[in-house]
N, C-alpha and C positions, 0 to 999 in steps of 0.2 A: 800802616796805619796812619792816621790824620794828624799832622802837627799843627792844623789851622785853628785857630780860636777866635772867637769875638773878643774875648777878655784874656790879654796876656801875663797881666800883672797879678801873681798869683795871691799877694794881699789883699788887693782890692777886689778879687774875685770872691775869695771867702766872705770876706765882711758885705759885701753887695749882696751876696747869696743869704748869707743869715739875717739880713734886714728884709729880704724878702719873706722870710716867714712871717713876720709881724704885720707884713702889709696883706697876707693872703688868711691870717687866722687872729683877729681881735682877741684872743685868749690869751696871746703872747706877749712879751715883751724880751729886748736883747739887751743885754751888758757886753758893750762893744767891746769894751778894752778887754775883758777878758773872753770873748767869744762865746757867750753862754746864753742860748735862748731859754726863757723859762716860763712856768704857767705864771699868769697874773691872781694874786692872794684873793681876789674876789671873783675869780672864774669858777672856783670850786669849792666844795666844802673841806674841813679839814679832814687829812687821810694821810697814809703813808705816802711818800714821795718816792717815785721813782726816778732816777737818775740813769743816765747813759752817756755815750759820746765816744768818740775816737778820732781819727784823724778825717779831713774833710776829702771830700770826692765820693762819697757812699751815698749820697742824696738819692731817696728822701731821709734815708737813715742819716742823722739822728735826729737832727733840729725839728723836721717836718712832721716827727712823731709826738713831738711835744702839743699838748690839749688834753682836756678832760677826759679819763678813760684810759689815759695813755702815757706819756713820761711826763714828768714833773719839771725836768730841767734836760739839757743837752749841753755837752760842752765840746765845742769842735778846736781840733788844732789845725795846722797848717795842711796842705795836699798829702795822703797818706802819711802823715805824723802824728803820732798821739799829742793831746794836750798835757800842757804842765801841770806838776802837783797842785800849784798854787792856783792856776784855774780850777780844778776840780773841787779844791777846798772852799773857796769862795760860791761855788755853787753850792755846797753841802750846807756852809755856814750862813750864808747871805741872801741865796735868792729862791730858795725852797722852805715850804712848812717842816720844820722837824719835831713838831710837838709829837706825831704817832711814830716817828722814828723815818728812817732813809734807808732804801734799798738800793744798790749802785750794781748795774749790769755792765759787764765790760768783757769786750772778745780778749780772746787767749792770743793775745801778741804782747812781747816782753815789755814794751815801752808804754802800751797802754796798762797791763797790770801793775807796773810799778809805779807809774804815776796816779793812777788811781788808788791804788792800795796805800800809798803814802797819803794820801788825802784822806782816806778813810780812817786812817790809823789816828791822824791829827785830829778828826772830827769825833772820834772816840774819846781821845785823851781831852776833849773838850766838855764831854758828857753829853754827846749827841749818840742815841741810839741807831747805828748803822749796820747792816749787812751787805757781803759782796758776794756775787754771783758770777763766776767766770765761764762763757761759754766756748766750748771747743767743740764743733759739731762736724768740721770738714774730715769727709771720709778720704780725701785726696792725699792725706799725710796720713801712713800707715805708722802702727805701733812700733816698730823698729826707727822708721825716721824721725818720728815726734819725739822718740828718746823720753826724757825727763820734761821736755817744754810741753808734750803733748800735741792734740789738733788745735788746728788755726779756728777761728770763729768766723763763719761767714753768714748767710742769708738766714739760717733759721733763727739767729739771733732776736728777729723781729716777732717770732712768735712767743719768745719770753718776754719780751717788752709788752706786745699785745696783753697776754693773760694775764702776767702781773701788774699791769696798769688797770685792768679791769676791775681785778681782785682787790686792787687797793681802793679804788672807787666805789666798792660796795661796802668800804668801812672797815675790813678785816685787819688782823693785827700784824705788826710786823713779822711775827715767828712764822704766820700762816703764808704771808706773802712771799716771804724767803723760802721756805719751804717748795711751795707749788711753784715757784719759779725754777730753782734749783731741778724738781722734778722733770717739770718741761725739759731742761737744760740736756740733763743726763738720756732722755729719750727721744732726743732729735739727733737725726744724720743729715748731713748736706754732703754735696758735691757742685762744682762748676765746671764749664767747660766753656773756651773762649777760641776764636777764630784769628783773633790777633793781639799782640800786646797794646798798651795804652800809653799816649803821649800827656806827660804832665804839663801844663800851662807854666810857661817860666823857665821849663828847663830845655837846654838846647838838645833839638832833636837829632835823632840817630843813635842815642844810647841805649834804646829799647832792641831787645831781640826781635827780628822778625820771622813770622812764622811764614812757611810756603803758600801758594796759591791754594793747593787743597788739603791743607792741614789743620789740624785742630788740636789743641791742647787739652787733654783730659785733666782735672782737678788743678787747674791753674788758679792762683790765688788772687784777692780782689786789689792786691797792690804788685802785679805782673810778678808774683812769685812762681818758680815753676811748677809745674803741674806734676802729675803721675806719670804720663805717657804722651807722646804726640802720635797721633794716628792721622790715616786719611779713611773717611769715614764720610756715610751719607747721615743724613738725621737718623733714620733708624738703627744705624750702627753706632752711632755716639751714646743715643739715649741707653742702647741696651749694655755697653762698657758702662756706663754713669752709674745705673741700677744695680748691675753686678758688684761696683765697688759699694754701694750702700748696702746690697742685701744678701751678698753670699756670704751665708755661715760657714763655709768652708774655707774660706780666706780667714784666718786667724789673725792675721796683721791688721785687718779692717772691719773684723766682724764687731765694730761698737754698738749696736743696737739689733736685739734678735726680733724681727719683726716678721708675721707669718698671717695667713689668710685670716685666721681667727682674731688678730688685734683689728682695732676700729683707730684707723689713720687719719692724720690730716696732711693733704699733700700741698706745697708751696711752690709754685714755678716761677722764678724770678728772673727778670730782664736786668742783665748786668749794664744796661744803659744804650747800647747801641742797636738792638734788636728791634725791628718794626712789629708795631701792635698785630699786623695782619701776620708776620711770622711767629710771633709768639703763640697767635692763637692755634697754628699747627704745630708747635712745640708741643704745646700742651695736651691736645688730641693724641700725639704720638705716645707721650708718656703715660696718659691714662690707659691708653690701649694695652702697651707693655705689661704695665703692672697688673692688669687684669688677666691677660693671656698668657703671661709667663710665670707671675709668682700668687695668681688670684688675689690679687691686693686691690679692693674696690675701696678708695678713701671715703669717708663720710664729708669731708668736706675736701674741696680742692679752690685753693686761691691762685689766680695768677694775674701778674701784673710787676710793677717796679718799686722794688722795696729797698733793696741793697745794691747799688750799683759801683761800678769800678770807673768811674768817670762815663768816657761812651764806650765802653765794652762790647765788642761785637762777640755776647755770648749770653749766658745763661747757668742759674744754678737750680738744683732741685732739691728739696729738703722734705724730708718725712718725720713727723711726730707722730708716736705711739702714744695715744691716750692712755690715761691713768687717772685712778681715783685722787681727786684732789685734798678728799678729807673736811671739805667746807660745803657749805649748802650750793656751792654752784660748783658744777663741773666745767672741766675746760673747754668744751666745745661752746656752752652759754657763756663763758668767758671771752672765748676767741671772737664769738658773735654779737657779744654787747658794743654797742655805739660807742664812738671815738670821735670827738670833735678835733681831730687831728687832721691838717690838710695833706699830710702823706700817706694815711693808711685809706686805701679804695675798697676795702671789702665788705658791701654794704647789705648783702643778704640775712635777713633775720632767721634766728635759730626755727620760729615757727613754720617757716617755708620751707628750710631745710626738711624740719620732721615730718611734716604734710604736704610734700610738694605736688604743686597742680600736675594731672596726669592725664588730661582732656588734651587732643591734637584737632587740627581743622585738617582732616586728609583731602587728597585730591576728589572732587566730584562732591564735598560736602557744602560747597558754596551754593548761592542762590542764582547763579548764572546759568541758564538754560543753554540747550544745545541750539547753533545755528541751523535754520531751516532752508531746505534747498529753495531756488528762485524761480525755476521752472524754465530756464533759459541753459540751454544744453550746448555741449561743446563734443568734438571728437577725441575721444582720450588718447586713441594711437597717436593722431597727427599732434595734440598737444605735447603729447610724451616726448614725441622726435624733436618737435621743435625746441621744446624745454630743454633736452638734454644737449642737444646742439650748443645753444647759447651756454648754458652751463659749462660745458667743455672748454667752449671757447674763451670763457671768463677765467678760468682756473689755469689754461695755458698762458694766459697774459698776467696772472700773478707777478712774475718777477720785474715785468716794466711796471707796474701799477706801484708795487713797491720800492722800486727805483725812484720814480717819480716822488712818491709820498717820503722816502728819505730826505730828497731835495728841500722840499715846501713842507712838510707836516712831522709827523711823529713815526711814520715809517709802518704804520699798523692797519693801512687802509686794504692794500692788497691781501694780506692773512684774514682780515675779516671776510671782505666779499668770498673769497676762496672756501672758508671755514662754513660762509652761507649755500654756497655752489653745493659743494659736497654734502652738506646737509640733505638738501633738497634732492639731489641725485640718488641718495641712501633711502629717502621717501618715496622717490622714484620707483626704485626697486621693489620694494615690497609691492606693486602692482595692483593699487587699489583700484583702477579702473573707472573712477569716478567720473559721472558724465554732466552732472550740475555744475554749473560754470562758478557759481559762488561757492559751493561747499569744496570744489577743487581747490578755489584760490584760500579758503580755509584751512586745509591742509599745509597747504606752501606756508602761509602766514605763520602757523603752530611752528614750523621748522625755524623760518627767519626768526622769530621771538625768541627761540631758547638757542640759536648758533650764535647771531650776532650781536654783539653789543657795540656802544661806544655811539656816537653821534650819528653815523652812516646808518646801524642796525636801526636806531630809533626811527630816523625819518624814512627807511624801507616799511618799516612796519607800520607806521602811519599811513604812509602812501597804499600800500596793500590792503589794510583793513578798510580805507576809504573804496580801494577799487572794487572790493566786494561787497560794501554796501551801495556803490554805483550801479552795479551790476543787480543786484535786488531791488532797487527802485524802478528799473525798468521791467521786471518780471510781470507776469499778468497768469490770468486762469488758463490762457492756452498756452501750450507748449510752443516755444520757437528756437531757434539755433544762435548762437552767437556770432553775428557776422562785424567784419570791421566797423559798421556804424554804431556797433552796441558798444563794443569794447571803447571806440573813441571817445562815447557820450561819457563812460564811465572813467574813462583815464582822465577827463578835463573834470571830472567831479570831485577825483581823488586829488588832483594837482590842485584844484581849489582849496580842499579841506587841508592840504599840507601846508599851504600859504598861511593859515592860522596860527603855525606852530614854527614857523621859519620866515624872517623875511628877504631870504633869499629870490633875487630875479637872475633872468640872464646878463651877464656883465660884471657879476659878483666873484665869479669864479668858485662854482661847486656844482655838483653833480646837474643842480637845476639845467645848466646851460647845456646840458645834454639832453635832459628829461622834457623841458618845454619844447624845444622844436620838435622831437618825438610825436609830443601828444598834438601839439597844432597841425603838425603835417598830416598825420593820421585821420584828426578831423576831417582835414579839406580832401586829401588824396584818397583816404580808404586803402592805402597800401602801406603795408609792412615794410617792404624794402624803401619805398620814398623816405618814409617817416626815419628808418634807420640811417639812411645819409643824412639826413637833417641832422639827426643826433652826433653823427661823425664829424660833421662840419662845425657843429657847437661846441662838440670837445677840443677840436684843434684851434678854434678862436681863442681858448683858454692859454694858450702858450704866450707867455708876453702880457698876460693881463694882471694885473695886481689884484689880490684878494682883498673883497671886502667884510667877508665873512667866514668863518672856520678857524682853525687851530693856526693856518697858514699866516695869518693876519699877527699873532703872536710871535712865530718863528721867526718871519721878516726873512732879510737876506736877498741876494739877487739871483738865485736859482729859478723862480719863477718864469725867468724869461728865455728859459730853455726846454722846459717841460710843460705839457698839459696839466690841467687838473686830474689827479689821481682818480677821485670819484667820477669826473665827466668821464675820464676816458673808460674806466670799467664800463659803466654803464653803455656808452656806445660800442663796446665790442658785446656787449650783452644783447642789445637790441640788431646787432649787425647777425649776429647767430642765431637770432630767433628767425630774420628774415629769410636766411637762408635754409633753416630747417623747414619753414613752410612750404618753401618752393616745389 
């Protein structure tokens, strides 16, 4: 786990984080002494107030959910520790509207339940209408283990917040808001998994248990509490185990919510803080696929994002809500979809869009782009195939050297990118299209390059090759002719000029242009591919010791450039040499 933090003073960290809520949402205010973020009295009409809170470290829960349509107040403790009863009492009695009553939502941890409960009883004694809902949705804790304490509260809590908050904003009475919130809590089941424990700022490093490199802890709590089991699984295996804990009705220790394919459900895929947005997308797709394939469950709402974290926890949690009749004018779905002006709530798709989703697509071939036409300049397909195959195989064989050079002066992906493109073109040649038109032949190569090569070099090659095909077409005429070195040289010069519009690279900048331009210029003069290939090789060799002016090497820095040539120029020179050999 990482024990490095930008802010190591936990007190300063919590207070500055709470302050940020008021900076990003003008409807909120901060009682700094009591660590309460609350809704400004002129930000919303009078309604039942929804209060929640707990230890810090779970952001955006709870403070960032304060705003019209969601929470009226949030009380923060120190990191992973419950706020005190006096803090909660002040929130209820001094910081929120109490005229229509107050609903307190608290997660099932002993400190939270006791401190919030004490404040609730004090408020009741003072004549305030207050109800409390305790959320325990964690299937990672079975009945036997939970005993009288029950299940822990985790990310499913935010569904209670959202639905109760929206109902309160509709002007509902406290009894209805309380009942609906309790119904949501009773019909939600969740579980989390993490690849490692987290380090709390301000604590000495080394106190937390480490997981092995390939281990995952299924059911880990949001405060580093032990999970149900440790396992060595890939993502599909992890998701399979998590869903089994949540949905297996034969597991009497954990069959908390009887959800079947006949039920309408809401799925919440929650980032515990340290998973990239990219991976969250992959996780969400895996979960949805398994729910449908294994359980025939197709959620009517899928919410994926960061809602309740465990600091920078490298894990995620799943929550399933079985929808129930609310007994009021708005359904759970409508309340879930209702807008909320809170910086921490990020599900923005309207009910009407979910109910009537757009169905049209733009399938391949439906666009307005027409097919490229032949140019009338012919090539010998067998000769082109032989030369290209030789050049591509030489390039693939050179990949280890190119990668080694790029590891020294770049980010190490140049060789792999060139190899991937070369392999793609070889596969295309294996299809045996036997195309004789020079421009159409290039079009086929271009389509492969555009699909298989990414990054800067991929874009440059695609631009160059498209311009090369254009240069060939410009020389076509009504009478058929063969593509000789003079025609190719003229087209190559046009392609080089076109590429210069998109990159300022010139020979001497340590880029692939150091090999490309000598090849083009020499072919134009000599009409010999072998001579041009030698010029490209010489140009590549000159880049050894040349300081880069363009490309990622500029940012990488270091002294490695003194010992190795530019990897892109070297790869291109290898290709040109193989091309010349293949034409002999």
